[in-house]
C-alpha positions in Angstrom: 61.9 8.0 27.0 61.6 11.6 26.4 58.7 11.5 28.9 61.1 10.3 31.5 63.9 12.8 30.6 61.6 15.6 31.9 61.8 14.1 35.4 65.6 14.1 35.4 66.2 18.0 36.1 67.0 17.8 39.7 69.3 14.7 39.4 71.2 16.4 36.8 71.5 19.8 38.6 73.0 17.8 41.4 75.6 15.8 39.3 73.9 12.8 40.2 72.8 11.4 36.8 75.0 8.4 35.6 77.4 9.2 32.4 75.0 7.6 29.6 71.9 9.2 31.0 73.7 12.5 31.3 74.3 12.5 27.9 70.9 11.9 27.0 69.9 14.6 29.2 72.0 17.1 27.7 70.7 16.4 23.9 67.3 16.6 25.4 68.3 20.1 26.9 69.2 21.2 23.4 65.7 21.2 22.5 63.4 21.8 25.7 63.7 25.3 26.7 61.5 24.2 29.9 64.0 21.6 31.1 66.8 24.4 30.3 64.9 26.8 32.9 64.5 24.4 35.4 68.0 22.8 35.6 69.2 26.8 35.9 67.0 27.4 39.1 67.7 24.4 40.9 71.7 25.2 40.1 71.1 28.5 41.5 69.1 27.0 44.2 72.0 24.3 45.2 74.7 26.9 45.1 72.6 28.9 47.6 72.3 26.0 50.0 76.1 25.6 49.5 77.1 28.7 51.0 75.0 28.0 54.4 77.0 27.2 57.5 76.2 24.1 59.5 74.6 25.4 62.6 71.9 23.9 65.4 68.8 23.5 64.0 65.9 25.7 65.5 63.5 24.1 67.7 60.8 24.1 65.2 62.6 22.4 62.5 61.1 19.0 62.7 58.0 20.2 62.5 58.4 22.6 60.1 59.9 19.6 57.9 57.2 17.0 58.3 54.8 20.3 57.1 56.8 20.8 54.3 56.9 17.1 53.6 53.4 16.6 53.6 53.2 19.7 51.0 55.8 18.0 48.4 54.2 16.5 45.4 54.8 12.8 45.3 54.7 10.4 42.3 52.6 7.5 43.0 51.5 6.6 39.8 54.9 6.2 38.2 55.7 4.1 40.8 53.0 1.8 40.7 53.2 1.5 37.1 56.7 0.2 37.7 55.5 -2.4 40.1 53.1 -3.8 38.0 55.4 -3.9 34.6 58.9 -4.8 36.1 59.7 -6.4 39.5 63.2 -5.1 38.8 63.4 -1.4 37.7 65.2 -0.6 34.6 67.9 1.9 34.6 66.0 4.6 33.1 63.1 4.5 35.0 65.4 4.1 38.3 67.1 7.4 37.2 63.6 9.4 36.8 62.7 8.4 40.6 66.3 9.4 41.5 65.5 13.0 39.7 61.9 13.2 41.1 63.7 12.5 44.5 66.4 14.9 44.1 64.2 17.9 42.7 62.0 17.4 45.7 64.8 17.4 48.4 66.2 20.8 46.7 62.7 22.4 47.2 62.5 21.1 50.4 65.7 22.0 51.7 65.7 25.4 50.4 62.3 26.0 51.7 63.6 25.3 54.9 66.7 27.2 54.5 64.6 30.6 53.7 61.8 30.1 56.2 63.8 28.6 59.4 67.1 30.4 59.5 67.5 32.2 62.7 68.8 35.9 62.4 72.2 36.3 64.0 75.4 38.1 63.9 77.1 35.1 62.1 79.1 36.6 59.0 78.0 33.3 56.8 74.2 34.1 57.5 74.5 37.6 56.9 76.2 36.6 53.6 73.6 34.2 52.9 70.9 36.6 53.6 72.6 39.4 51.0 73.1 36.7 48.3 69.2 35.5 48.6 68.5 39.5 48.7 69.9 39.7 45.4 68.5 36.5 44.0 65.0 37.5 44.8 65.2 41.3 44.1 62.2 42.7 42.0 64.9 43.7 39.6 67.3 40.9 39.7 68.6 40.4 36.2 70.0 36.6 35.2 72.2 36.0 32.4 73.4 32.4 31.6 77.2 32.2 30.3 78.1 29.4 27.9 76.5 25.9 28.5 80.1 24.1 29.2 80.7 26.4 32.2 77.2 26.5 33.7 78.1 30.2 35.0 75.1 32.5 35.8 75.5 35.9 36.9 72.5 37.7 38.8 72.5 41.8 39.2 70.3 43.7 41.3 70.7 47.8 40.5 68.7 48.6 43.3 70.8 46.5 46.1 74.1 47.7 43.9 75.2 44.1 44.0 75.9 41.0 41.9 76.1 37.2 42.3 78.2 35.1 40.6 77.3 31.3 40.6 79.4 29.0 38.6 79.0 25.3 38.7 80.9 23.3 35.7 84.3 25.0 35.6 87.0 22.4 35.0 89.0 21.8 38.3 92.6 23.3 38.2 96.0 22.7 39.2 97.1 23.0 43.1 98.0 26.6 43.5 95.7 28.3 41.0 92.0 29.6 41.4 89.1 31.0 39.5 89.2 34.9 39.8 85.9 36.9 38.7 86.3 40.3 37.5 83.9 43.2 36.9 84.5 45.3 34.1 83.5 48.1 32.5 84.0 52.0 31.5 85.3 52.2 35.1 88.0 49.6 34.8 88.6 46.1 36.0 87.8 45.4 39.6 88.4 42.0 41.3 84.9 40.7 43.0 86.7 37.6 44.7 87.5 34.2 44.3 85.5 30.9 43.2 85.8 28.9 46.1 85.1 25.4 45.7 82.1 23.3 48.1 83.5 20.1 46.0 83.6 18.7 42.6 81.6 20.4 40.2 80.5 22.8 43.0 81.5 26.4 44.0 80.0 29.2 46.7 78.4 31.9 45.1 80.6 35.5 44.7 78.9 38.3 46.2 80.1 41.9 45.4 79.3 45.5 45.0 78.4 46.5 41.8 80.5 49.8 40.9 78.8 52.2 38.3 79.7 51.7 34.4 80.3 48.0 34.9 78.6 46.2 31.6 79.9 42.3 32.1 81.9 40.0 34.1 85.1 37.7 33.3 86.6 34.8 34.9 90.0 34.2 34.7 92.6 31.5 36.0 94.8 33.3 38.7 97.6 32.0 41.5 95.9 30.8 44.7 94.8 33.8 46.4 94.1 35.9 43.6 95.7 38.6 41.5 95.6 42.7 41.5 94.8 42.6 37.9 93.8 39.7 35.4 97.0 37.8 34.2 95.4 35.3 32.0 92.8 35.4 28.9 89.2 35.2 30.4 87.7 31.6 30.6 84.5 32.9 30.6 82.9 36.8 29.8 79.4 37.5 30.5 77.5 40.4 29.9 75.4 42.0 32.7 71.6 42.0 32.1 69.6 45.0 33.3 
């Protein structure tokens, strides 16, 4: 079971693991730093994908997809072993295969996104490029918040920007929204709202990083946001770097 759990990182990052296997994988994460790191990276990648805007694919998309698929590592020994030993796949093995497929899918789509996005005036594409530049900056510093909310903060002092990724914050009542705040010696500054892309998934917040900021807070505010925090913080993450 321990070996199979290592293959669930992709499916777990995409919330595609059934409840029983998810509970077992959470227990596994407490003692496996490699899986924790992989889940964090996959969630960051998925968040980046969530901020992309649907657009007509470039002409070379099909060729690039086929070429990337040919380079993606497959799992033939595991499939062959399952066919010989068990005509009807056991749930844990089936989920392990889903995890491998999900991880490969994230890697494939992210590769296409970063190598095939055509430059253009579209604001969403410009924003995506800005987010990616922070995440891949040489001086990028990543800090993970509490495990229960899945919040990740990435800062780049050279770019003067911060990206906030939140994947597991509880859903809010109608008329409420999560608002991100940059807090430090220079005061409290709103970084924007965490807009939802679906259950347990939000688009990343990208904001300028004023001087003197040393932590990021998240509060529940009225839809549309507030000028200043009006409720206690549900998350508080110190900045790295």
